[in-house]
N, C-alpha and C positions, 0 to 999 in steps of 0.2 A: 399471534403471528409467529411463523417459523423463524424469521430473522431475529426477532427479539428473544425467543427461546435460546437460540444458538449463542447469541451474545451473552446472555445471562449465564449459560453453562460454561462460558469461557471468560467470565469476569475476573477470575483469578489471574489469568495471563495478561489481560488488559491492565490490571492494577500493577502487575510486575513491570509492564512496559512503562507505565506512567512514573513509576518509582525508579526506573533504570537510571544510572548515572549519566548516560548520554542524554536522555530526555530531560532530566533535572538540569543538566548543563545548558541545554537549549532554553529552558525556562528562565533561568537567572542570568544567562549570557556568559557563564563561566566556561562553557565548553571550549576546549582547546581547538584552535582553528585548523590544526593539522588533522585532528580527528574528524572535524566537519568536512574538510576537503576530501578525506578518504570516503566518508559517507556519501557525499555528492557524487563522486565517481561511481561508486557501487550502486547507488540509487538510480542513476541514469542508465546503467547497464540493465538493472532489474526492470525498469519501466519499459524499455524496448521489448523485453520478453513479455511483460504484462500486456503490452499493446498487441502482440501476436496472439495471445490467448483470447483477447476480446475478438480479434478478427476470426479466429477459429470458431468461437462461439456463434458469431454472426453467420458464418458460412454454414454451420450445422443446423441453424434454426430453420424450421419449416413455416415459421410465422413471420410474415413480412414486417409487421409492426415491431415485433421483438428484434428483428434484425436492425431496424432503424434505431431502436433503443441502444443496441450495442454500438452502432455507428456513432451515436451521440456521446456515448461513454468513451469511445476511442478518441474523440476530439478533446475530451477532458484530460485524457492521459497525455495527449500532445501538448496541451497547455501546461501540464506539470513539467514535461520535458523542456519547455521553454524556460520555466523558472530555473531548472537545474542547469540549463545552457547558460543563463545569465550568471549564475553562481560560478560555473566552470570558467567563463571568460574572466571574471574578477579574480578567481583563485589560481588561474593559470593551469587548468586541467585540460589535457588533451583527451576528450571523451572517446575519440576514435581508437585510441590505443589503451583503453582501460583493461587491465587484467582482473577478471573477477575473482573475489575470494571464494574459498570453497563453500562458505555459508551462502553466498549469493548464487553460486551455481547450483547448490542443493535446492534452494528455493525455486529458482527458475526451471530447473529440470522437473521438479515436482509439479509445478503448474502446467508445463507443457505436456508432461506425461498424462496428467488427468485430462487435459483438453483433447489429446489425440486418442486416448484409450478409454476414458471414462464416459459415463452418460452425461447428457446436458445438465442435469441437476447437480452432479458432482463438480462439473466445471464452474458453475456459478457459485457453488458453495466454497470453492477454492478461491474465487475472486473476491468475495465479499469482505473477508477479514481485513485486508489491506485498507480498503476504503473506509470501513466503519471505524477501525482503530485510529487511523490518521485524523478522521473527523473528531473522534473522541479526544485524542491528544491535543489537537489544535484548540478545541473548545476549552479544555482544562488549562492550557497554557496561556490562553488569551488574557487572563488576569495579570499575567506577567509583563504584558506589553508596556513599553515606555518609550519616550522619544529617544532615538539613537540606539535602540536595542539592536545588538549585532545580528540577532537571528529573527528580527521582526518580520521580514518578508516571509520566512518559513511559517511562523506562527499565524500571520495574517492570512496566508493562503489556505492553511488547513483548518482555520476557525471560521472561514468565510461561509456565507449562505450558499454561494455557488458550489463549494466542495461538499457541503452537507447535502445539497440536492443531488449531487453525483452519487454520494453514498446511498441515499434513500432510493435512487433509481435502480441501482443494482440489487439492493435488498428487495425491492418490489418484484423484480424479475425472479429472485430466489423464491419468494412466496408463491409465485405463479407456477413455476416449473418443478418445484421440489416438495416432497413430503418428509416428515420427520422419520429418519431411518438411521441405522447404525453407520452406514457408509457415509451419508451426508454429514453426520456429526463428526465422524473420524476425519474426513477431508477438511472440514472447517477448523477443527482443532489443530491439525497438522499445520495449516497455514498460519494460525495464530502463533504456534510455537516457533515457526520460522521467522516471524516478525520479531519476536523477542531475541532470537539469536542474531538477527540482522543488526540490531542496535549494538550488540557487544563487539562485533568484528572491528569497526573503526576505532573503538577504544583500545583494542589490543594491538592495532597496527598490523593486522594479519597479513 
């Protein structure tokens, strides 16, 4: 399957994400709350753009059932935004006034550019890494869950069967609309690289 081939080709970046200090801090609960607060703000900004990319993908689809699939995936993104909204309320983040880091803007600009200018297979290839990576990280971190874990809600969300199903849904679309090509591989890897950079920005207080 194409989705599994692309994942294996980018296993090096997935491993670097898993070993990233931000993710390790999520796992053991040692992540500085200020860094997590910055992450939540940036992630909420990112997810709003991610939602727009799904909407563009649905609009561009000439397959009604596929458009419905994108619509269901959009509902999943809205559910993620609810999680970040609850975090924002707890941490005192004004999501309406978030100033995106350059790393966040670079990632969202990339996704929107592909959605507007690329072919449908490129758009889906750009969307998949975020979903697959977070499902992978959530599953790997689930062994760290314990009562009172400060980041337990985050781990629980991304290790859930619900989120895994969301990831598998967008990967199944990729398998349907795309073939193995240099462009698809390139777009997928770019998105994976942006994910790695995204984890670094909150640690640096950019």
